[in-house]
C-alpha positions in Angstrom: 0.0 0.0 0.0 3.0 2.3 0.5 3.7 2.4 -3.3 0.0 2.8 -4.2 0.6 6.1 -5.9 3.7 5.1 -7.9 2.7 5.2 -11.6 5.8 3.4 -12.6 4.7 0.3 -10.8 0.9 0.3 -11.0 0.2 2.5 -13.9 -1.1 1.5 -17.3 -3.0 -1.6 -18.4 -0.2 -4.0 -17.3 0.2 -2.5 -13.8 -3.6 -2.6 -13.3 -3.8 -6.2 -14.5 -0.9 -7.2 -12.2 -2.5 -5.5 -9.2 -5.8 -7.1 -9.8 -4.2 -10.5 -10.1 -2.1 -9.9 -7.0 -5.2 -9.0 -5.0 -7.0 -12.1 -6.3 -4.0 -14.2 -5.4 -4.0 -12.9 -1.8 -7.7 -13.9 -1.6 -6.9 -17.4 -2.8 -4.1 -17.7 -0.3 -6.4 -16.6 2.5 -9.0 -19.1 1.4 -6.5 -21.9 1.3 -5.0 -21.0 4.7 -8.4 -21.1 6.4 -8.0 -24.7 7.5 -4.5 -24.3 8.9 -4.8 -23.9 12.7 -2.9 -20.7 13.4 -3.5 -17.7 15.6 -2.0 -15.5 12.8 -4.9 -16.3 10.4 -7.1 -13.5 11.7 -4.1 -11.2 11.4 -3.6 -12.2 7.8 -7.3 -11.7 7.0 -7.2 -8.2 8.6 -4.0 -7.4 6.6 -5.7 -8.5 3.3 -8.7 -6.4 4.2 -6.6 -3.4 4.9 -4.7 -3.7 1.6 -7.9 -4.3 -0.4 -9.5 -1.4 1.3 -6.7 0.9 0.1 -7.6 0.2 -3.5 -11.4 0.6 -3.2 -11.3 3.8 -5.3 -8.9 2.7 -8.0 -9.4 4.1 -11.5 -9.6 0.7 -13.0 -12.8 -1.3 -12.6 -10.8 -4.5 -12.8 -8.7 -3.4 -9.7 -11.8 -2.2 -7.9 -13.5 -5.5 -8.5 -10.4 -7.5 -7.3 -10.2 -5.2 -4.2 -13.9 -5.9 -3.5 -13.3 -9.7 -3.9 -10.4 -9.6 -1.5 -12.5 -7.5 0.9 -15.3 -10.1 0.7 -12.9 -13.0 1.4 -11.4 -11.1 4.3 -14.8 -10.2 5.8 -15.9 -13.8 5.7 -13.1 -14.8 8.2 -13.3 -11.8 10.5 -15.7 -11.1 13.3 -18.4 -8.7 12.1 -17.7 -6.2 14.9 -14.1 -5.9 13.6 -15.3 -4.5 10.3 -15.6 -0.7 10.5 -18.6 1.4 9.8 -16.5 3.2 7.1 -16.3 -0.1 5.2 -20.1 -0.5 5.3 -20.6 3.2 4.3 -18.2 2.9 1.4 -19.8 -0.4 0.2 -23.2 1.3 0.3 -21.9 4.1 -1.9 -20.2 1.6 -4.3 -23.3 -0.5 -4.6 -25.2 2.4 -6.0 -22.7 4.7 -7.6 -19.8 2.7 -9.1 -19.5 2.9 -12.9 -19.1 -0.9 -13.2 -22.1 -3.2 -12.7 -19.9 -6.0 -11.4 -18.5 -3.8 -8.7 -22.0 -2.5 -7.8 -23.3 -6.1 -7.6 -20.4 -7.4 -5.5 -20.5 -4.4 -3.1 -24.3 -5.1 -2.6 -23.6 -8.8 -1.8 -20.8 -8.0 0.7 -23.0 -5.3 2.3 -25.9 -7.8 2.7 -23.6 -10.3 4.4 -21.9 -7.9 6.9 -25.2 -6.3 7.9 -26.8 -9.6 9.0 
């Protein structure tokens, strides 16, 4: 997240594609690690959530969708009370105002699950 603004790394179609795949990869790693008994699993889920959250407003819809997917995966392994109200507010806005239908739909699904 520290290099988030560096155009040399993340800019252009290749940088956006790489970032989207990186976020998806972290989600898969988190999913696969769920059955490993470790006290650090919750920490890993929180870290993935924090990283995904930092890309929620990316210019690229592919990156935003990957960030939302990572956010969803992280939320599924964290206690509901650990998910901030800011996340719910942002998801609500994304579910109605994002330019990309896939992002709107995914934000709506995540919001439905964390508000239960």
